[in-house]
C-alpha positions as CSV (number, residue, x, y, z in Angstrom):
1,M,12.5,0.5,-14.9
2,R,14.3,-1.8,-12.6
3,R,14.1,-5.6,-12.5
4,L,13.5,-7.7,-9.4
5,F,16.8,-9.2,-8.2
6,P,16.0,-11.8,-5.6
7,L,19.5,-11.9,-4.1
8,L,20.2,-8.2,-3.9
9,A,21.3,-7.1,-0.4
10,I,18.9,-5.0,1.7
11,A,21.3,-2.0,1.7
12,A,21.0,-1.8,-2.1
13,V,17.3,-2.1,-1.8
14,L,17.1,1.0,0.3
15,L,19.3,3.0,-2.1
16,A,16.9,2.1,-4.8
17,L,13.9,2.9,-2.7
18,A,15.3,6.3,-1.8
19,G,14.7,7.2,-5.4
20,C,11.2,5.8,-5.1
21,G,9.8,9.1,-3.9
22,S,9.3,10.2,-7.5
23,S,10.1,6.9,-9.2
24,S,9.2,4.1,-6.9
25,S,11.4,1.0,-6.8
26,S,10.6,-2.6,-7.0
27,S,11.5,-4.6,-3.8
28,S,14.5,-6.9,-4.0
29,A,14.7,-10.2,-2.2
30,S,16.8,-10.8,0.9
31,S,17.2,-13.7,3.2
32,T,17.0,-11.2,6.1
33,S,13.7,-11.2,7.9
34,S,12.4,-10.3,11.4
35,S,9.4,-10.8,13.6
36,A,8.1,-7.6,12.0
37,S,8.0,-9.4,8.7
38,S,5.6,-12.0,9.9
39,S,3.2,-9.3,11.0
40,S,3.5,-7.4,7.7
41,G,5.5,-4.6,9.3
42,A,2.8,-3.1,11.6
43,S,4.5,-0.6,13.8
44,S,4.2,2.4,15.9
45,G,2.4,5.4,14.3
46,T,5.2,7.7,15.5
47,Q,7.7,6.0,13.1
48,T,8.3,7.6,9.7
49,G,9.1,5.2,6.9
50,F,11.4,5.6,3.9
51,E,8.7,7.4,1.9
52,G,8.4,10.2,4.5
53,V,4.9,9.0,5.6
54,S,4.1,7.7,9.1
55,I,3.9,4.0,9.5
56,E,0.3,3.2,10.3
57,P,-0.2,1.8,13.9
58,G,-2.2,-1.2,14.8
59,A,-2.5,-4.7,13.4
60,V,-2.7,-5.1,9.6
61,V,-6.2,-5.0,8.1
62,A,-5.4,-8.3,6.3
63,S,-2.2,-10.1,5.0
64,A,-0.6,-8.9,1.8
65,G,0.0,-12.6,1.1
66,T,-3.4,-13.0,-0.5
67,T,-2.1,-11.3,-3.7
68,G,-1.8,-13.7,-6.6
69,T,0.2,-13.4,-9.9
70,T,-2.4,-13.5,-12.7
71,P,-3.8,-10.4,-14.3
72,V,-6.6,-8.6,-12.4
73,D,-9.0,-6.0,-13.9
74,G,-6.5,-5.7,-16.8
75,I,-3.7,-5.1,-14.4
76,S,-0.6,-7.3,-14.9
77,C,2.1,-8.5,-12.5
78,G,5.4,-8.2,-14.3
79,A,9.1,-8.4,-13.7
80,T,9.6,-4.6,-13.9
81,E,7.8,-1.5,-12.7
82,Q,5.9,0.5,-15.3
83,L,6.7,4.1,-14.8
84,A,5.0,5.8,-17.8
85,Y,2.2,6.8,-15.4
86,H,3.4,7.1,-11.8
87,I,1.3,8.6,-9.0
88,H,0.6,7.9,-5.3
89,A,-2.5,7.8,-3.1
90,H,-3.0,7.0,0.5
91,L,-5.4,4.7,2.4
92,A,-6.1,4.7,6.1
93,V,-8.5,2.3,7.8
94,F,-10.0,2.6,11.2
95,V,-12.0,-0.1,12.9
96,N,-14.3,0.9,15.8
97,G,-12.1,4.0,16.2
98,Q,-8.8,2.2,16.2
99,S,-6.1,2.5,13.5
100,R,-5.4,-0.6,11.4
101,A,-2.4,-0.8,9.1
102,L,-2.3,-1.3,5.4
103,P,0.4,-3.9,4.9
104,G,3.5,-3.5,2.8
105,G,3.8,-5.9,-0.1
106,I,0.3,-5.7,-1.5
107,G,0.6,-6.3,-5.2
108,I,4.1,-7.8,-4.7
109,P,3.4,-11.5,-4.3
110,G,5.9,-13.5,-2.5
111,S,7.4,-10.5,-0.8
112,Q,8.0,-10.1,3.0
113,V,8.2,-7.0,5.1
114,V,11.6,-6.7,6.8
115,Q,13.0,-4.1,9.2
116,S,15.7,-1.8,7.7
117,S,17.5,1.3,8.7
118,E,14.8,3.3,6.9
119,G,11.9,1.4,8.5
120,P,9.8,-1.6,7.4
121,V,9.9,-2.3,3.6
122,A,8.6,-5.1,1.4
123,N,11.5,-7.3,0.1
124,G,11.6,-9.9,-2.6
125,G,8.6,-11.0,-4.7
126,Q,7.8,-13.0,-7.8
127,C,6.5,-9.9,-9.7
128,I,5.0,-6.5,-9.2
129,Y,1.5,-5.2,-10.1
130,W,0.9,-1.7,-11.4
131,L,-0.9,-1.1,-8.0
132,H,1.1,-2.0,-5.0
133,T,2.5,-1.0,-1.5
134,H,6.1,-1.0,-0.4
135,A,5.6,-0.2,3.3
136,P,2.9,-0.3,5.9
137,D,2.4,3.5,5.7
138,G,-0.8,3.5,3.7
139,V,0.8,4.7,0.4
140,I,-0.6,3.1,-2.7
141,H,1.8,3.2,-5.7
142,I,0.1,3.4,-9.1
143,E,2.8,2.7,-11.7
144,S,1.2,1.9,-15.1
145,P,2.4,1.6,-18.7
146,T,-0.5,4.0,-19.7
147,Q,-2.4,6.7,-18.0
148,R,-5.7,5.4,-16.6
149,I,-7.9,6.2,-13.7
150,Y,-7.6,3.2,-11.3
151,T,-10.0,2.8,-8.4
152,L,-9.9,1.6,-4.9
153,G,-11.8,-1.4,-6.1
154,D,-9.0,-2.2,-8.5
155,F,-6.5,-2.1,-5.7
156,F,-8.6,-4.4,-3.5
157,D,-9.0,-6.8,-6.4
158,V,-5.2,-6.9,-6.8
159,W,-5.1,-7.6,-3.1
160,R,-7.8,-10.3,-3.5
161,Q,-9.8,-8.8,-0.7
162,P,-13.4,-7.7,-0.5
163,L,-14.5,-4.1,-0.4
164,T,-18.2,-3.4,0.2
165,A,-20.3,-1.1,2.3
166,T,-20.0,-3.7,5.2
167,N,-16.7,-5.4,4.6
168,V,-13.2,-4.0,4.2
169,A,-10.7,-6.8,3.6
170,G,-12.6,-9.2,5.8
171,V,-13.2,-6.6,8.6
172,K,-17.0,-6.4,8.8
173,G,-19.2,-3.5,9.9
174,S,-20.9,-0.4,8.6
175,V,-18.3,1.5,6.5
176,T,-18.1,5.2,5.9
177,A,-15.6,6.8,3.6
178,T,-14.0,10.2,3.4
179,V,-12.0,11.2,0.3
180,N,-9.8,14.3,0.4
181,G,-11.7,15.5,3.4
182,K,-15.2,15.1,1.9
183,P,-17.7,12.4,2.6
184,W,-18.0,9.8,-0.2
185,T,-21.5,8.5,-0.7
186,K,-21.1,6.4,-3.8
187,S,-19.7,2.8,-4.1
188,L,-16.4,2.4,-2.2
189,R,-15.1,0.5,-5.2
190,S,-15.5,3.5,-7.4
191,I,-13.3,5.8,-5.4
192,P,-10.7,7.1,-8.0
193,L,-7.0,6.9,-7.1
194,N,-5.9,10.2,-8.5
195,P,-2.6,11.9,-7.7
196,H,-2.3,12.4,-3.9
197,T,-5.9,11.2,-3.2
198,V,-6.3,10.5,0.5
199,V,-8.9,7.9,1.4
200,Q,-10.1,7.2,4.9
201,L,-12.4,4.2,5.7
202,N,-14.1,4.0,9.1
203,V,-15.5,0.6,9.9
204,G,-18.0,0.6,12.8
205,A,-18.1,3.3,15.5
206,P,-16.9,5.7,16.6
207,S,-15.9,7.4,13.4
208,V,-12.5,9.0,13.5
209,P,-12.1,12.5,12.1
210,F,-10.4,12.7,8.7
211,K,-6.6,12.8,8.8
212,S,-4.9,14.2,5.7
213,V,-1.4,13.5,4.5
214,D,1.1,16.3,4.1
215,W,2.6,15.3,0.7
216,S,5.0,18.2,0.8
217,Q,6.9,16.4,3.5
218,T,7.5,13.5,1.1
219,Q,9.1,13.0,-2.3
220,L,6.0,11.3,-3.6
């Protein structure tokens, strides 16, 4: 496990994150920022981030800055990552047929997304939750001290954003969900975040056909 070092240079951050494929790194602070950081790193969908997953195009669904620091649903925000149980899932959100990005830095309060040679990445932060995002590529990191089935509801609770049948992080409209290519008809909050689960939420219409993630092209 690695500690958060607020003054570590961005180059060292990327070296650590390169190993994040199978053991995700905590983001380290830097005074470096860019206009992309203020928009939480939303970028072109053709860009591949450091995790080997395409950066999600479109404006961010909601700011990552709503994340707090107190325990949520039994999930703590600590100084180090907990890698005893380490898996990854993916979330894509479409609003009226248009892609919206999941911001980097969810679950890493105080972090900012900065541009780097490997793409946008969350830098800095006061602590890191067991559920978090490093980049605006839709990848959710689950890094826990014990094995447990976390849910999409847990992730949105860490984010301090609503998740209902008509509201996704403040974006309102009728919501349909697809999980690993199959329609999900139960509560959105109960969607389990198992290894390599791919979740797609369509808010409003038209509904976008399910788009999977080729995990074999990543180190996750």
